C-alpha positions as CSV (number, residue, x, y, z in Angstrom):
1,X,-1.8,-23.5,-36.0
2,X,1.6,-22.2,-35.0
3,X,3.2,-24.6,-32.6
4,X,6.3,-22.6,-31.8
5,X,8.9,-20.3,-33.4
6,X,11.8,-22.0,-35.3
7,X,14.5,-22.7,-32.8
8,X,12.3,-22.8,-29.8
9,X,11.6,-26.6,-30.1
10,X,13.2,-29.4,-31.9
11,X,11.5,-30.9,-35.0
12,X,10.8,-34.1,-33.1
13,X,9.1,-32.1,-30.3
14,X,7.0,-30.2,-32.8
15,X,5.9,-33.5,-34.5
16,X,4.8,-34.8,-31.1
17,X,2.7,-31.7,-30.4
18,X,1.3,-31.9,-33.9
19,X,0.2,-35.5,-33.3
20,X,-1.6,-34.5,-30.1
21,X,-3.3,-31.7,-31.9
22,X,-4.5,-33.9,-34.8
23,X,-5.7,-36.5,-32.2
24,X,-7.8,-33.8,-30.5
25,X,-9.3,-32.8,-33.9
26,X,-10.3,-36.4,-34.6
27,X,-12.1,-36.4,-31.2
28,X,-14.2,-33.4,-32.4
29,X,-12.2,-30.6,-30.8
30,X,-11.0,-27.4,-32.4
31,X,-7.6,-26.4,-30.9
32,X,-7.3,-23.3,-33.1
33,X,-10.7,-22.0,-31.9
34,X,-9.9,-22.8,-28.3
35,X,-6.7,-20.8,-28.5
36,X,-8.6,-17.8,-30.1
37,X,-11.3,-18.0,-27.4
38,X,-8.6,-18.0,-24.7
39,X,-6.9,-15.0,-26.2
40,X,-10.2,-13.1,-26.3
41,X,-11.4,-14.2,-22.8
42,X,-12.4,-11.5,-20.4
43,X,-9.8,-10.2,-18.0
44,X,-10.5,-9.8,-14.3
45,X,-10.4,-6.0,-14.6
46,X,-13.0,-6.1,-17.4
47,X,-15.2,-8.5,-15.5
48,X,-15.0,-6.2,-12.5
49,X,-16.1,-3.2,-14.6
50,X,-19.1,-5.1,-15.9
51,X,-20.0,-6.3,-12.4
52,X,-19.9,-2.8,-11.0
53,X,-22.2,-1.5,-13.7
54,X,-24.6,-4.3,-12.8
55,X,-24.4,-3.4,-9.1
56,X,-24.8,0.3,-9.8
57,X,-28.0,-0.4,-11.7
58,X,-29.6,-2.6,-9.1
59,X,-28.1,-1.7,-5.7
60,X,-28.0,1.4,-3.5
61,X,-25.3,4.0,-4.2
62,X,-23.5,3.2,-0.9
63,X,-23.4,-0.5,-1.8
64,X,-21.9,0.3,-5.2
65,X,-19.3,2.6,-3.6
66,X,-18.3,-0.2,-1.2
67,X,-18.0,-2.8,-3.9
68,X,-16.0,-0.5,-6.2
69,X,-13.6,0.3,-3.4
70,X,-13.1,-3.4,-2.5
71,X,-12.4,-4.4,-6.1
72,X,-10.3,-1.5,-7.2
73,X,-8.3,-1.1,-4.1
74,X,-7.4,-4.7,-3.5
75,X,-8.5,-7.2,-6.1
76,X,-8.0,-5.5,-9.5
77,X,-4.3,-4.5,-8.7
78,X,-3.7,-8.1,-7.9
79,X,-5.5,-9.9,-10.8
80,X,-6.5,-7.1,-13.2
81,X,-4.7,-8.2,-16.4
82,X,-5.2,-12.0,-15.8
83,X,-8.0,-13.9,-17.5
84,X,-10.9,-14.0,-15.0
85,X,-11.4,-17.7,-15.7
86,X,-7.8,-18.5,-14.8
87,X,-7.9,-17.0,-11.3
88,X,-7.8,-19.9,-8.9
89,X,-9.0,-20.5,-5.3
90,X,-5.4,-20.4,-4.2
91,X,-5.0,-17.0,-5.8
92,X,-8.0,-15.6,-3.9
93,X,-6.8,-17.3,-0.7
94,X,-3.4,-15.6,-1.0
95,X,-5.1,-12.2,-1.4
96,X,-7.3,-13.0,1.6
97,X,-4.2,-14.0,3.6
98,X,-2.3,-10.8,2.7
99,X,-5.1,-8.8,4.4
100,X,-5.2,-10.8,7.6
101,X,-4.2,-7.8,9.6
102,X,-7.5,-6.3,8.5
103,X,-9.9,-9.2,8.9
104,X,-13.1,-7.3,8.2
105,X,-11.7,-5.8,5.0
106,X,-10.3,-9.3,4.0
107,X,-13.7,-10.8,4.5
108,X,-15.5,-8.1,2.5
109,X,-13.0,-8.4,-0.4
110,X,-13.6,-12.1,-0.4
111,X,-17.4,-11.6,-0.4
112,X,-17.4,-9.1,-3.2
113,X,-15.2,-11.3,-5.4
114,X,-17.4,-14.3,-4.7
115,X,-20.5,-12.2,-5.7
116,X,-18.8,-11.1,-8.9
117,X,-17.9,-14.7,-10.0
118,X,-21.4,-15.9,-9.0
119,X,-23.0,-13.2,-11.2
120,X,-20.6,-13.9,-14.1
121,X,-21.1,-17.7,-14.0
122,X,-24.9,-17.5,-13.7
123,X,-25.0,-14.9,-16.5
124,X,-22.7,-17.1,-18.7
125,X,-20.1,-14.4,-19.0
126,X,-17.7,-17.0,-17.7
127,X,-17.8,-20.7,-18.6
128,X,-19.4,-23.1,-16.0
129,X,-16.7,-23.3,-13.4
130,X,-16.1,-23.4,-9.6
131,X,-16.4,-20.0,-7.9
132,X,-12.8,-19.4,-6.8
133,X,-13.8,-17.5,-3.7
134,X,-16.6,-19.7,-2.5
135,X,-14.7,-22.1,-0.4
136,X,-12.4,-19.7,1.4
137,X,-13.1,-19.5,5.2
138,X,-13.6,-16.1,6.7
139,X,-11.7,-14.6,9.5
140,X,-13.4,-14.0,12.8
141,X,-14.3,-10.3,13.1
142,X,-13.9,-9.1,16.7
143,X,-16.4,-6.4,17.5
144,X,-16.5,-4.3,20.6
145,X,-19.5,-2.2,21.5
146,X,-19.7,0.9,23.5
147,X,-22.3,3.7,24.0
148,X,-21.6,7.3,24.1
149,X,-21.6,8.6,27.6
150,X,-24.0,11.4,28.8
151,X,-21.0,13.8,28.8
152,X,-20.1,12.9,25.2
153,X,-23.7,13.4,24.1
154,X,-23.8,16.8,25.8
155,X,-20.6,17.8,24.1
156,X,-22.0,16.8,20.7
157,X,-25.1,18.9,21.3
158,X,-23.1,21.9,22.5
159,X,-20.8,21.7,19.4
160,X,-23.8,21.6,17.1
161,X,-25.3,24.7,18.8
162,X,-22.0,26.5,18.7
163,X,-21.5,25.7,15.0
164,X,-24.9,26.9,13.9
165,X,-24.8,30.2,16.0
166,X,-21.3,31.7,16.3
167,X,-19.4,29.1,14.2
168,X,-16.4,26.9,14.9
169,X,-12.9,28.2,14.3
170,X,-10.6,26.4,11.9
171,X,-6.8,26.3,11.7
172,X,-4.8,26.3,8.4
173,X,-3.0,23.0,7.7
174,X,0.6,23.5,8.8
175,X,1.8,21.1,6.1
176,X,0.2,23.1,3.3
177,X,1.1,26.6,2.1
178,X,-2.0,28.8,2.6
179,X,-1.8,32.2,0.9
180,X,-3.9,35.0,2.2
181,X,-5.4,33.0,5.1
182,X,-7.9,35.1,7.1
183,X,-7.0,36.3,10.6
184,X,-7.7,34.0,13.4
185,X,-10.8,35.9,14.5
186,X,-12.3,35.5,11.0
187,X,-11.6,31.8,10.6
188,X,-15.1,30.6,11.6
189,X,-17.3,28.0,9.9
190,X,-21.0,28.1,10.5
191,X,-23.2,25.0,10.2
192,X,-26.3,25.4,7.9
193,X,-29.7,24.6,9.5
194,X,-30.3,21.4,7.4
195,X,-26.9,19.9,8.4
196,X,-27.5,20.7,12.1
197,X,-30.9,19.1,11.9
198,X,-29.5,16.0,10.2
199,X,-26.9,15.6,12.9
200,X,-29.5,16.0,15.6
201,X,-31.8,13.4,14.0
202,X,-28.9,11.0,14.1
203,X,-28.4,11.6,17.8
204,X,-32.1,11.3,18.6
205,X,-33.1,8.4,16.3
206,X,-30.0,6.3,15.7
207,X,-31.1,6.0,12.0
208,X,-28.6,5.2,9.3
209,X,-26.9,7.9,7.1
210,X,-28.9,7.2,4.0
211,X,-32.1,6.9,5.9
212,X,-31.8,10.5,7.1
213,X,-30.3,12.0,3.9
214,X,-32.9,10.3,1.7
215,X,-35.8,11.0,4.0
216,X,-38.7,12.8,2.2
217,X,-41.5,14.7,3.8
218,X,-44.1,12.1,2.8
219,X,-42.2,9.6,5.0
220,X,-42.6,11.9,8.1
221,X,-45.8,11.5,10.2
222,X,-45.5,14.1,12.9
223,X,-49.1,13.5,14.0
224,X,-48.3,10.0,15.1
225,X,-44.6,10.7,15.7
226,X,-43.2,8.2,13.1
227,X,-40.7,8.0,10.3
228,X,-42.1,5.5,7.7
229,X,-39.2,4.3,5.7
230,X,-40.3,2.2,2.6
231,X,-36.8,1.1,1.5
232,X,-34.2,1.1,4.2
233,X,-31.2,-1.3,4.2
234,X,-33.3,-3.8,6.2
235,X,-36.5,-3.3,4.2
236,X,-39.6,-1.4,5.3
237,X,-38.9,0.2,8.6
238,X,-40.7,2.4,11.1
239,X,-38.8,4.7,13.5
240,X,-40.6,6.1,16.5
241,X,-39.8,9.7,17.1
242,X,-39.3,11.1,20.6
243,X,-40.4,14.6,21.4
244,X,-37.0,16.4,20.7
245,X,-36.8,14.6,17.3
246,X,-40.4,15.7,16.4
247,X,-39.4,19.3,17.4
248,X,-36.4,19.2,15.1
249,X,-38.6,18.1,12.2
250,X,-41.4,20.6,13.0
251,X,-39.0,23.5,12.9
252,X,-37.4,22.6,9.5
253,X,-38.8,24.6,6.6
254,X,-40.3,22.4,3.9
255,X,-38.5,23.9,0.9
256,X,-37.9,20.7,-0.9
257,X,-39.3,17.2,-1.1
258,X,-36.3,16.0,0.8
259,X,-36.1,16.8,4.5
260,X,-32.3,17.4,4.1
261,X,-32.1,18.9,0.6
262,X,-29.1,18.6,-1.6
263,X,-27.9,20.6,-4.5
264,X,-30.6,20.5,-7.3
265,X,-29.6,19.3,-10.8
266,X,-30.6,21.2,-14.0
267,X,-32.4,19.0,-16.6
268,X,-32.2,19.4,-20.3
269,X,-35.7,20.9,-20.4
270,X,-34.5,23.7,-18.1
271,X,-36.3,22.4,-15.0
272,X,-34.5,21.7,-11.8
273,X,-34.5,18.2,-10.3
274,X,-34.6,17.8,-6.6
275,X,-31.8,15.6,-5.1
276,X,-30.8,14.4,-1.6
277,X,-27.7,15.5,0.0
278,X,-24.9,13.1,-0.7
279,X,-23.0,13.1,2.6
280,X,-22.3,15.0,5.9
281,X,-18.6,14.1,6.1
282,X,-17.3,17.6,6.6
283,X,-20.0,18.8,9.1
284,X,-19.6,15.6,11.1
285,X,-15.8,15.9,11.3
286,X,-16.1,19.5,12.4
287,X,-18.6,18.6,15.1
288,X,-16.8,15.5,16.1
289,X,-13.5,17.3,16.6
290,X,-15.1,20.1,18.5
291,X,-16.8,17.6,20.8
292,X,-13.5,15.8,21.4
293,X,-14.7,12.4,20.0
294,X,-12.1,9.9,18.7
295,X,-11.1,10.3,15.0
296,X,-12.1,6.7,14.3
297,X,-15.7,8.0,14.4
298,X,-15.0,9.3,10.9
299,X,-14.6,5.7,9.5
300,X,-17.3,5.5,6.8
301,X,-17.7,1.8,7.6
302,X,-18.9,2.6,11.0
303,X,-21.7,4.9,9.9
304,X,-22.6,8.2,11.4
305,X,-25.5,6.8,13.4
306,X,-23.3,4.1,15.1
307,X,-21.6,6.9,17.1
308,X,-24.8,8.3,18.5
309,X,-26.8,8.0,21.6
310,X,-28.3,4.6,22.3
311,X,-26.6,2.9,19.3
312,X,-23.7,0.5,19.5
313,X,-20.4,1.7,18.1
314,X,-18.5,-1.2,16.5
315,X,-14.8,-0.7,16.6
C-alpha cells in the first residue's frame, strides 16, 4: 500500500501509519482491499440511475417521471459525484433545509431519496447502513381547497365548445422572432374531438389524468353508467357516470381500444401498436386561458381533474 507521496509526511509519521495498518492486518482486516472497494464504490448519481430503472420497470409512468425530476433536479446536482454510502443524514437535512421555501417539494425530495436508499440497502447494492433520509422530519404542507364556481365551469364549457367548432385564436410570442406568421384572422387552433371529450370527462367525473387517458372501452359500462378502473392510483375503482358523461362517451367513435387514442407505434413486424395519449397539456392550457382560469392550474402536480367541478383544488 502507498501511505503517502514522498515529502507529504515525515518518515516517523509514515512509520506510525504503517504500524496501524499492520495491526489491522493481524486482526484479519485487509486495508488494501478496503481502499480498492472504496474507490470502486457506487456514486450517488449511479445509484440514482439504477433506482430510476427499477422504478420505471415497476411503477406507473407518472410516478417514474416524478421520481426522476426530484432526483435529477435537486439531489443529483448536490451529491452526484459523491460515494452514495458516504452521504450522511446531515447532508440530506441540509438539502431539505435549502428547499424550505417549497415545503411540498422538499418533502417529496426527502421521500424519494429515502426510498432510493431503502431499495439499495435491501438489495445489498449498498452495505448495511442507516438510511440517511429516514430520520428527517417533514415540513407541514399547508393545503387550501376551493371549488370552481358555476361561472368558471360555464366558462370552461364555453371555451371547449368554441375550440372544437370555430377554434381559438393564438398570438405569436412577442419575445420570439416569428417569420411568416399567419394573419390574425387565420391564427385559429381547433380542438380535436378526442381532446374535447377528455376535458369534458374531467369536468363531469373528477377522474385523474391517467385514469381518463388510459381508459379503454372494455372499462366503460354505459348500460349501468359506470367506469370500471382495474388499476387506478388507489387500486380498483368504480366511477359512477352522470347522464352528460354517458352522452360524451356514447357519442365518441370506437376507433381504437383506448377511449382517448394516442399516436400508434409501428412494430418490427409491420403491425401498428395501439397506445394511449400521453398528455393533454396544450389543449388544457388553451382552454384554461380562454376560460380565464389562473395559470397555476397548469401545475402538473395539481392534476387536471383537481381543477374541475366538484373536486378540491389544492394550492
